[in-house]
C-alpha positions in Angstrom: -0.2 0.3 -0.1 3.2 2.2 0.7 4.2 1.6 -2.1 1.2 1.9 -4.4 0.6 5.2 -2.4 4.3 6.7 -3.7 4.3 5.5 -7.0 1.0 7.3 -7.0 2.7 10.4 -5.2 5.2 10.6 -7.9 3.1 10.3 -10.3 1.0 13.2 -9.5 4.2 15.4 -8.9 5.0 14.1 -12.4 1.1 15.5 -13.2 1.7 18.1 -11.1 5.2 19.2 -12.9 4.3 18.2 -16.8 1.1 20.7 -16.2 4.0 23.4 -15.2 5.8 22.7 -18.3 2.7 22.5 -20.7 1.4 26.0 -18.7 4.5 27.1 -19.9 5.4 26.2 -23.2 1.5 27.3 -23.1 2.3 30.4 -22.4 5.5 30.6 -24.8 3.2 29.0 -27.5 1.1 31.0 -27.5 4.0 34.1 -27.2 5.5 33.1 -30.4 2.4 33.2 -31.3 1.3 36.7 -30.6 4.4 37.9 -31.9 4.0 35.9 -35.3 1.4 36.9 -36.3 2.4 41.1 -35.0 5.3 40.3 -37.5 3.2 39.0 -40.4 0.1 41.9 -39.5 3.1 44.5 -39.8 4.3 42.8 -42.6 1.0 43.4 -44.3 0.3 46.5 -43.8 3.6 47.1 -45.6 2.8 45.5 -48.3 -0.1 47.3 -48.3 1.3 50.3 -48.1 4.3 48.8 -50.7 0.7 48.2 -53.1 -0.4 51.8 -53.2 2.5 54.1 -53.0 3.3 51.5 -56.1 -0.8 52.1 -57.0 -0.1 56.1 -57.3 2.7 56.3 -58.4 1.3 54.3 -61.4 -1.8 56.5 -61.7 0.6 59.2 -61.2 2.7 58.2 -64.3 -0.9 57.5 -66.1 -1.8 60.6 -65.7 1.1 62.2 -66.6 1.3 60.3 -69.5 -2.7 61.2 -70.6 -1.5 65.2 -69.0 1.3 64.8 -72.0 -0.6 62.8 -74.8 -3.1 65.1 -74.5 -0.8 67.9 -74.5 0.6 66.3 -78.0 -2.9 65.7 -79.8 -3.6 69.9 -79.2 0.3 70.4 -80.7 -1.1 68.1 -84.0 -4.5 69.2 -83.7 -3.5 72.6 -83.8 -1.0 72.3 -86.0 -3.9 70.7 -88.7 -5.6 73.6 -88.0 -2.7 76.3 -89.0 -2.1 73.9 -92.4 -5.3 73.3 -92.9 -5.8 76.8 -93.2 -2.8 78.4 -95.3 -3.5 75.6 -97.3 -7.3 77.3 -97.4 -5.6 80.7 -97.8 -3.2 78.7 -101.0 -6.3 78.4 -101.8 -8.2 81.1 -101.9 -5.3 83.8 -103.5 -5.0 81.0 -106.6 -8.6 80.9 -107.3 -8.5 84.9 -107.0 -5.3 84.9 -109.2 -7.6 82.7 -112.3 -10.6 84.4 -111.5 -8.2 87.6 -112.2 -6.9 85.8 -115.2 -9.6 85.4 -116.7 -11.7 88.8 -116.5 -8.3 90.4 -117.6 -8.6 87.6 -120.3 -12.1 88.1 -121.1 -11.5 92.3 -121.4 -9.1 91.3 -123.9 -11.5 89.1 -126.0 -14.1 91.5 -125.1 -11.7 94.4 -126.7 -9.5 92.6 -129.6 -14.1 92.0 -131.0 -14.4 95.8 -130.4 -11.4 96.6 -132.4 -12.5 93.9 -135.2 -15.6 95.0 -134.9 -15.0 98.7 -135.6 -12.4 97.3 -138.3 -15.3 95.2 -140.1 -17.8 98.8 -139.8 -15.2 100.4 -140.8 -14.5 98.2 -144.0 -18.4 98.3 -144.4 -18.5 101.6 -144.9 -15.0 101.3 -146.9 -16.7 99.5 -149.5 -20.4 101.4 -149.5 -17.9 104.8 -150.4 -16.4 102.3 -153.1 -19.7 100.7 -154.0 -20.7 104.5 -154.7 -17.9 106.0 -156.1 -17.3 103.1 -159.5 -21.4 103.3 -159.3 -21.2 107.5 -159.4 -18.4 106.3 -162.4 -19.7 103.4 -164.4 -22.6 105.6 -164.8 -20.7 108.6 -165.8 -18.9 105.9 -168.2 -22.3 104.8 -169.6 -23.2 108.3 -170.2 -20.2 108.9 -172.0 -20.4 106.0 -173.8 -24.3 106.4 -174.5 -23.1 110.3 -175.6 -20.2 107.9 -177.8 -22.5 106.4 -179.6 -25.1 108.8 -180.4 -23.0 111.1 -182.2 -21.3 107.9 -183.9 -24.7 107.6 -184.2 -25.4 110.7 -185.6 -22.1 111.2 -188.4 -22.8 107.8 -189.8 -26.6 108.7 -190.1 
């Protein structure tokens, strides 16, 4: 009985000691888990901050690139508008020049036509005058020939 009681006492002592070890290990394990949790949380927060910073940098970079592209687009649009206006001015200038040339040609043609009509009228007047004079001369010659014929007839008779 004494040996059983001694063994039981030893077992109880071992049990209490193992409980103390388990409690110590459990506490230590709990502290280690809490420390690991805090480390992981800190790492997670650092990662989140790095992601947010990278996102902000990327957004800023995209915004700058967008601004650059918009500025380039506006410069291109302005250059196109300027070139279009210049081209429009050149076309209008060429059109006005051609219109002036056309008008000058039309005026020259009208002047030449007027000159030709004046020459035609003048030649018609000359023809009429020459015709009238020729008609008078023919009539006079006819009368002279008729008088000469009559004189010849009278002399013959």
